[in-house]
Structure formats: C-alpha cells, structure tokens
C-alpha positions as CSV (number, residue, x, y, z in Angstrom):
1,M,-110.3,119.6,27.9
2,A,-108.5,122.1,30.2
3,D,-108.9,125.9,29.4
4,F,-106.2,128.5,29.9
5,D,-105.6,132.1,28.9
6,L,-102.1,131.3,27.8
7,A,-100.2,128.1,27.0
8,V,-96.4,128.3,26.8
9,I,-94.8,125.4,24.9
10,G,-91.3,124.7,26.2
11,G,-90.1,124.1,29.8
12,G,-86.6,125.5,29.2
13,I,-85.4,128.7,30.7
14,V,-86.8,131.0,28.0
15,G,-90.3,129.5,28.2
16,L,-90.2,129.6,32.0
17,A,-88.9,133.2,32.1
18,T,-91.7,134.2,29.8
19,A,-94.4,132.4,31.9
20,M,-93.0,133.9,35.0
21,Q,-93.1,137.5,33.7
22,M,-96.6,136.9,32.2
23,T,-98.0,136.0,35.7
24,E,-96.3,139.0,37.2
25,R,-97.6,141.5,34.6
26,F,-101.0,140.0,34.3
27,P,-102.1,138.7,37.7
28,G,-105.1,136.4,37.5
29,M,-104.1,135.2,33.9
30,T,-104.3,131.4,33.8
31,V,-101.1,130.1,32.4
32,A,-99.9,126.5,31.5
33,V,-96.4,125.5,30.7
34,L,-96.1,122.3,28.5
35,E,-92.8,120.4,28.6
36,K,-92.5,117.2,26.6
37,E,-89.8,115.7,28.8
38,P,-90.5,114.1,32.3
39,A,-88.6,117.1,33.9
40,L,-87.9,120.7,33.1
41,A,-84.6,122.1,31.5
42,R,-83.6,118.7,30.1
43,H,-81.9,120.1,26.9
44,Q,-80.2,123.3,26.2
45,T,-80.9,124.9,29.6
46,G,-79.5,122.0,31.5
47,R,-76.6,121.1,29.1
48,N,-74.3,124.1,28.8
49,S,-71.3,125.7,30.3
50,G,-73.3,127.5,33.0
51,V,-71.7,130.9,32.1
52,I,-73.3,134.2,32.8
53,H,-72.1,136.0,29.6
54,A,-71.2,139.7,29.7
55,G,-71.9,140.3,26.0
56,V,-68.5,140.8,24.6
57,Y,-68.9,139.3,21.2
58,Y,-72.2,140.5,19.9
59,Q,-73.0,143.0,17.1
60,P,-73.6,146.4,18.8
61,G,-77.2,147.4,18.5
62,S,-78.5,143.9,18.1
63,L,-81.1,142.2,20.2
64,K,-78.4,139.7,21.2
65,A,-76.1,142.4,22.6
66,Q,-79.0,144.3,24.3
67,F,-80.6,141.2,26.0
68,C,-77.2,139.9,27.2
69,R,-76.2,143.2,28.8
70,E,-79.6,143.4,30.5
71,G,-79.6,139.7,31.3
72,V,-76.4,139.7,33.5
73,M,-77.9,142.0,36.0
74,A,-81.4,140.4,35.7
75,T,-79.9,136.9,36.3
76,I,-77.8,137.9,39.3
77,A,-80.8,139.7,40.8
78,F,-82.9,136.6,40.4
79,C,-80.2,134.4,41.9
80,R,-79.9,136.8,44.9
81,E,-83.7,136.9,45.4
82,H,-83.9,133.1,45.4
83,D,-80.7,132.1,47.1
84,I,-79.2,130.5,44.0
85,P,-75.4,130.1,44.2
86,F,-73.5,132.1,41.5
87,V,-69.9,133.5,41.3
88,Q,-68.7,136.4,39.2
89,C,-65.2,135.1,38.6
90,G,-64.6,137.0,35.4
91,K,-63.5,135.7,32.0
92,L,-60.1,136.0,30.4
93,L,-59.8,135.8,26.7
94,V,-56.3,134.9,25.6
95,A,-54.4,135.3,22.4
96,T,-51.9,132.4,21.8
97,E,-50.8,133.2,18.3
98,P,-49.6,136.6,16.6
99,D,-52.4,136.6,14.2
100,E,-54.9,136.5,17.0
101,L,-53.8,139.9,18.4
102,P,-55.5,142.1,15.9
103,R,-58.7,140.1,16.5
104,M,-58.2,140.6,20.2
105,V,-58.0,144.4,19.7
106,A,-61.1,144.4,17.5
107,L,-62.9,142.3,20.2
108,Y,-61.8,144.9,22.8
109,D,-63.3,147.7,20.7
110,R,-66.5,145.8,20.2
111,A,-66.8,145.1,23.9
112,R,-66.4,148.8,24.7
113,E,-68.9,149.7,22.1
114,N,-71.3,147.3,23.8
115,G,-70.8,149.1,27.1
116,I,-68.8,146.1,28.6
117,D,-66.2,146.8,31.3
118,V,-63.1,145.2,29.8
119,E,-59.4,145.5,30.5
120,R,-56.5,144.7,28.2
121,L,-53.7,142.6,29.9
122,D,-50.2,142.0,28.5
123,Q,-48.4,138.7,28.5
124,A,-46.8,139.3,32.0
125,E,-50.1,140.3,33.6
126,V,-52.0,137.3,32.2
127,A,-49.2,135.1,33.6
128,R,-49.4,136.8,36.9
129,R,-53.1,136.4,37.3
130,E,-53.2,132.9,35.7
131,P,-49.9,131.0,36.2
132,H,-51.0,127.9,34.4
133,I,-52.1,129.8,31.2
134,R,-49.8,130.6,28.2
135,S,-50.6,133.6,26.2
136,L,-49.4,136.7,24.3
137,G,-51.9,138.8,26.0
138,G,-55.6,138.9,27.0
139,L,-58.8,140.7,27.7
140,L,-60.3,140.5,31.2
141,V,-64.1,140.8,31.6
142,N,-64.9,141.0,35.3
143,T,-68.8,140.8,35.0
144,T,-68.8,137.3,33.6
145,G,-70.0,134.7,36.1
146,I,-71.0,131.1,36.6
147,V,-74.4,129.5,37.7
148,D,-76.5,126.4,37.3
149,Y,-79.2,127.5,34.8
150,A,-81.3,124.4,35.3
151,Q,-81.7,125.5,39.0
152,I,-82.8,128.9,37.9
153,A,-85.3,127.3,35.5
154,R,-86.7,125.2,38.3
155,N,-87.1,128.2,40.6
156,M,-88.8,130.2,37.7
157,A,-91.3,127.2,37.5
158,D,-91.9,127.4,41.3
159,V,-92.7,131.1,40.9
160,V,-95.2,130.3,38.2
161,S,-96.8,127.7,40.3
162,E,-97.0,130.0,43.3
163,R,-98.9,132.5,41.2
164,G,-101.4,129.8,40.1
165,G,-99.8,128.7,36.9
166,A,-99.8,125.0,35.9
167,I,-96.6,123.1,34.9
168,F,-97.2,120.0,32.8
169,T,-94.2,117.7,32.2
170,S,-94.4,114.6,29.9
171,S,-96.7,116.8,27.7
172,E,-95.5,116.8,24.0
173,V,-97.7,118.9,21.7
174,A,-98.5,116.8,18.7
175,H,-101.1,119.0,16.9
176,I,-102.1,122.6,16.9
177,E,-105.4,124.0,15.7
178,E,-106.0,127.7,15.6
179,T,-109.3,129.3,15.2
180,P,-110.5,132.9,15.5
181,S,-111.4,132.3,19.1
182,G,-108.5,130.3,20.4
183,V,-105.9,127.5,20.0
184,T,-106.4,123.8,20.7
185,L,-103.3,121.7,21.5
186,E,-103.3,118.0,21.3
187,V,-101.1,116.7,24.2
188,G,-100.9,113.0,24.3
189,K,-104.4,111.8,24.8
190,D,-105.6,115.1,26.2
191,R,-106.5,118.4,24.7
192,I,-105.7,121.9,26.0
193,R,-107.4,125.0,24.9
194,A,-105.8,128.5,25.2
195,R,-106.8,131.9,24.0
196,N,-103.1,132.3,22.9
197,V,-99.9,130.4,22.8
198,I,-96.3,131.3,23.2
199,A,-93.8,128.7,22.0
200,A,-90.1,128.6,23.1
201,A,-89.5,125.1,21.9
202,G,-85.6,125.2,21.4
203,L,-84.5,122.2,19.4
204,Q,-88.1,121.7,18.1
205,A,-88.9,125.4,17.5
206,D,-89.3,125.0,13.7
207,R,-91.5,122.0,14.0
208,I,-93.8,123.7,16.6
209,A,-94.0,126.7,14.3
210,R,-95.0,124.6,11.3
211,L,-97.7,122.9,13.4
212,S,-99.1,126.4,14.1
213,G,-99.0,127.4,10.4
214,V,-96.0,129.8,10.6
215,D,-94.3,130.1,7.3
216,V,-90.7,129.3,8.2
217,D,-87.8,129.5,5.8
218,F,-85.3,127.9,8.1
219,R,-84.6,124.6,9.9
220,I,-83.0,123.8,13.2
221,V,-79.6,122.1,12.6
222,P,-78.2,120.5,15.7
223,F,-74.6,120.9,16.8
224,R,-73.4,118.8,19.6
225,G,-71.0,120.4,22.2
226,E,-68.8,117.8,23.8
227,Y,-67.1,118.5,27.2
228,Y,-64.6,116.9,29.4
229,R,-64.2,117.3,33.2
230,L,-60.8,117.8,34.8
231,G,-59.9,115.8,37.9
232,A,-60.1,117.1,41.4
233,D,-56.4,117.9,41.4
234,K,-57.1,120.5,38.7
235,N,-60.0,122.3,40.5
236,A,-57.8,125.3,41.1
237,I,-56.0,125.4,37.9
238,V,-57.7,128.7,36.8
239,N,-59.0,131.6,38.7
240,H,-61.2,132.9,35.8
241,L,-62.9,131.3,32.8
242,I,-60.3,130.9,30.1
243,Y,-61.5,131.4,26.5
244,P,-59.6,131.5,23.2
245,I,-59.9,134.5,20.9
246,P,-62.7,133.2,18.6
247,D,-62.6,132.8,14.9
248,P,-64.9,135.4,13.4
249,A,-65.7,133.1,10.6
250,L,-67.4,130.6,13.0
251,P,-70.5,131.0,15.1
252,F,-69.0,129.2,18.1
253,L,-66.6,130.4,20.7
254,G,-64.1,127.6,20.8
255,V,-63.0,125.2,23.6
256,H,-62.6,126.9,26.8
257,L,-61.7,126.1,30.4
258,T,-64.8,126.8,32.7
259,R,-65.0,126.8,36.5
260,M,-68.3,125.3,37.3
261,I,-70.6,126.2,40.2
262,G,-70.0,122.8,41.6
263,G,-66.3,123.6,42.2
264,Y,-64.8,121.6,39.4
265,V,-63.5,122.6,36.0
266,T,-64.7,121.6,32.5
267,V,-63.1,121.8,29.1
268,G,-65.3,122.5,26.0
269,P,-67.4,122.6,24.1
270,N,-66.5,121.8,20.5
271,A,-69.2,122.1,17.9
272,V,-69.7,119.0,15.9
273,L,-72.7,118.2,13.6
274,A,-75.2,116.0,15.4
275,F,-77.1,113.3,13.7
276,A,-80.2,113.8,16.0
277,R,-81.7,117.0,17.4
278,E,-81.3,115.4,20.9
279,G,-78.1,113.5,19.9
280,Y,-76.0,113.7,23.0
281,G,-73.8,110.8,22.0
282,F,-71.7,110.5,18.8
283,G,-73.5,107.3,17.7
284,T,-77.0,108.7,18.3
285,V,-78.9,108.8,15.1
286,N,-82.6,109.9,14.4
287,A,-83.8,109.0,11.0
288,R,-86.5,111.7,10.9
289,D,-84.0,114.4,11.9
290,L,-81.5,113.2,9.2
291,R,-84.1,113.1,6.5
292,E,-85.3,116.6,7.2
293,M,-81.9,118.0,7.3
294,A,-80.8,116.2,4.1
295,A,-83.9,117.5,2.3
296,F,-83.4,121.1,3.3
297,P,-81.3,123.1,0.8
298,G,-79.9,125.4,3.5
299,F,-78.4,122.5,5.3
300,R,-76.6,121.3,2.2
301,K,-75.3,124.8,1.5
302,V,-74.1,125.5,5.1
303,I,-72.3,122.1,5.1
304,R,-70.5,122.9,1.8
305,A,-69.5,126.3,3.0
306,N,-68.1,125.0,6.3
307,L,-66.8,121.6,5.1
308,K,-63.2,122.1,6.2
309,S,-64.0,123.3,9.7
310,G,-66.8,120.6,9.9
311,V,-64.3,117.8,9.2
312,M,-61.9,119.2,11.7
313,E,-64.6,119.3,14.5
314,M,-65.5,115.7,13.6
315,A,-61.9,114.6,13.9
316,N,-61.6,116.5,17.3
317,S,-64.6,114.7,18.5
318,L,-63.3,111.3,17.5
319,L,-59.7,111.7,18.6
320,K,-59.2,112.8,22.2
321,S,-55.6,113.8,21.5
322,R,-56.9,116.4,18.9
323,Y,-59.3,117.8,21.4
324,L,-56.5,117.9,24.1
325,A,-54.3,120.0,21.6
326,L,-57.0,122.7,21.5
327,C,-56.7,123.0,25.2
328,R,-52.9,122.9,25.3
329,R,-52.7,125.9,23.1
330,Y,-53.4,128.0,26.3
331,C,-53.0,125.4,29.1
332,P,-49.9,123.3,28.1
333,E,-49.7,121.3,31.3
334,L,-52.9,119.4,30.5
335,N,-52.6,115.7,29.3
336,L,-54.9,113.0,28.2
337,A,-55.3,111.5,31.7
338,D,-56.8,114.8,32.9
339,L,-59.7,114.6,30.6
340,S,-62.7,112.6,32.0
341,P,-66.1,112.2,30.2
342,Y,-68.7,114.8,30.9
343,R,-72.2,115.5,29.7
344,S,-72.7,116.9,26.2
345,G,-75.1,119.5,24.9
346,V,-76.8,120.2,21.6
347,R,-77.1,123.7,20.2
348,A,-80.3,124.5,18.1
349,Q,-78.7,126.5,15.2
350,A,-81.3,128.1,12.9
351,V,-80.1,127.9,9.2
352,L,-82.0,129.8,6.4
353,A,-82.8,128.2,3.0
354,D,-79.8,130.1,1.5
355,G,-77.4,128.5,4.0
356,T,-77.0,131.5,6.3
357,M,-76.7,130.7,10.0
358,V,-79.1,133.0,12.1
359,H,-77.0,134.6,14.8
360,D,-79.7,136.9,16.4
361,F,-83.1,136.2,17.9
362,L,-85.9,135.3,15.6
363,I,-89.6,135.7,16.3
364,G,-92.6,134.2,14.2
365,E,-96.3,134.8,14.7
366,T,-99.8,133.8,13.7
367,A,-103.0,135.6,14.8
368,R,-103.0,133.9,18.2
369,T,-99.5,132.6,18.6
370,I,-96.0,134.0,19.1
371,H,-92.9,131.7,18.5
372,V,-89.3,132.1,19.6
373,L,-87.8,130.5,16.5
374,N,-84.1,131.1,17.3
375,A,-82.7,131.9,20.7
376,P,-78.9,131.3,20.3
377,S,-76.3,131.6,23.1
378,P,-76.4,133.6,25.3
379,A,-80.1,132.9,25.5
380,A,-79.7,131.5,29.1
381,T,-78.1,134.6,30.4
382,S,-80.7,136.6,28.4
383,A,-83.7,134.7,29.3
384,I,-85.3,137.3,31.6
385,P,-85.0,140.2,29.1
386,I,-86.2,137.9,26.4
387,G,-89.2,137.0,28.4
388,K,-90.0,140.6,29.1
389,H,-89.6,141.4,25.4
390,I,-92.1,138.6,24.6
391,V,-94.5,139.8,27.2
392,G,-94.4,143.2,25.5
393,L,-95.0,141.7,22.0
394,A,-97.9,139.7,23.4
395,E,-99.5,142.7,25.2
396,A,-99.5,144.7,22.0
397,K,-100.5,141.9,19.6
398,F,-103.2,140.3,21.7
399,G,-104.6,143.5,23.2
400,W,-104.0,142.5,26.8
401,K,-104.2,145.1,29.5
402,A,-102.0,144.9,32.5
403,A,-103.5,145.0,35.9
C-alpha cells in the first residue's frame, strides 16, 4: 500500500492543473495523480476544438464567466513559460439570418458585461476580413486563440513529477473507503491510501462521487461531438475561427470552422446523444451506460424536452449532406468532398433529476474528499483558475497550511 497526502483522481487537464498548483502552494506535500487510461488526456482534454475561449457566452457573475476570463491569460502564460505553441487568431461570430441579428446584439452586450474586448462588424467588414464567409454581420473577439490542450496537460504532469509528485496511468479506481483518518482507494490489485482525495473524473465524475458517498442528484449524460477535417487546399480558407450565433435554447455552440494549431482546419462539432460515455463512434454502445441513463428520471425528461433538436442532431450525424448544410450557411463554397473524417469527442453533460442541464461548475464534498462534478466547456481554457479555486477550497476544508 502506497501512502500520499493527496490523491487526485483524473489525469485530464483539470485534475493535472489542480495537482500542479497543489505542489506549488504546498511544497513537500506528497501527491499522486490516478488516471485509468494508459496515457493522460485521453478523453475531453484531448478530444476538443483546441480553442482558448474568451468568455463571450457565459452568464455574467457566474464561475464559468470568471474562470474563463482568468483562464485565457493563465493558459497563455503557461504556454509561454513551457514553449507550447499557441495562436491568438481571434474568433468571428457571424449572423446568417435576420432573426439572428437581435441575438447577436444581445451577445455583444453580454460580452461587454463580461469585460470581453469585442467589436461589431457590418456585412462589408466581415467580407473584407473573411472573403470566403457569408454573413449579415458579425462580432470579432480578438483574444480567442488555439492550442493543443493535451500538450498542456502533459506539461502540467511534467511539472508535478519534477516537484516529486507521482503520475499513475492504467490506474482505474474501483472502490473508495473513507475513514476519519484517511481515504483508501482500490486501484486494480493495489491499494493507495491518502489523507485526502480530489476527484476531477470528467465522464465518470458522478460514479466516482457515488463511490465516495457523495449524495448526487444528477447523472452524466454523454453527447458526442463529431468533426470533419478540411483538405490541405482549404488550410487558408479562414483567418479567424468562424462561429455561428448560438441558439440560446441549446447548451452547445453550433458547428464552427476552427483553425487548428497543426495548421489545418476542422468543421464541428455537432452534439448528438452518445450510447456510451466513451462512445466516440456512432455504433459504440455500452450496456451499463445505457441502463443507467434509461433508469434516471432526469435523462428521460431532458430527452423529451429536447426531442426535436435531438432528432435533428441525429440526422445530421447520419447524413453528411445535412452536416455540410450547417457549414454552408456561412461558408457556401464547401462541398461534400471537402469533409474528411476526423476524431470525435464526448462531452460530459451533468443533468439533474428534474431534467435541467447544469451549465456551471458543480462541486461535491465529503469529510475528506472534494469532487469536481461538472466542468463544462470552457473547462480546458479555465483549468488553471479552476485548479486554483479547488486548492483554496481544500486549504479551507482540510485545514492545510501553505509553506
């Protein structure tokens, strides 16, 4: 049995950012990071658009808005310190239909309220800056950027290791037993004992919380985001990231054109219900995941409330021509031959028992554990301030004293 002061469950960017800042604030603390996969950042951290979000969309005053605004600068500072490539290419949100113009104005006002540097562009100015894009006008957010978050996560793990922390991969936590003196984790055939535990388990967040005895009134519902990659002849088709004006009734941002840090351009993602928490292909089904979803009242309620949009997303997933139509609303020159398969991602969406989708960060606790129960996009951008926040919670809750 190995003993540590702190065990962090989850080797994604939120768990690693937390572990990294723990080792900074509490030098000498023994920290172990436990990741169930053979390598770090295999799920949400390594399967996303790679966007450094500015924080345009989020409710002013929410943790989501606060962490995102702080996260932009923190992410860029970390990249500069560790020589990680990033580009602040800016994001252009474009309205393509008249009924989107009032929503664009409302989004402009929200961005200003959130302290975001945003500029309104008319139709002619959008066309001048983006000759391949059709619009009625747009919003330009210059601070938005692109990066490889999996690389950031790996660098964070290196920092933890350099400070004496232990990184364990292929280490799935199967059982958690908490006593007044500590927490014992069953990891395969081994046991790890820690004075305290912090869990940032992403797609498995509710399950790890239940293993710890946290009373959770939600379940993780997985939504797959499918992408296509454009051919090399389209690498320069856009100068910025191109986003549609989002539908406020939906929690997802819509299919967008994204310049990637590798020099190519992707289209996506959509948001289609997945039949497995790690279901990256349409035909991937996990019987346990399906049973748990079907038995949860909140899942049934959220499906009923969003049946129309859910059916449309499913159709867009099955029919490439429908997916293309979403892109052609703002980039009409694209055709089916331009869309090549690309890796998909799965978003962990927390849904309450009443069918409400949780849009902000959610934390759960026991006497000796803290759980990040919901860390929605832009969690990758916000990982460093999220980690700092969790460090503060742990310091207060567990009575730790900084060096």
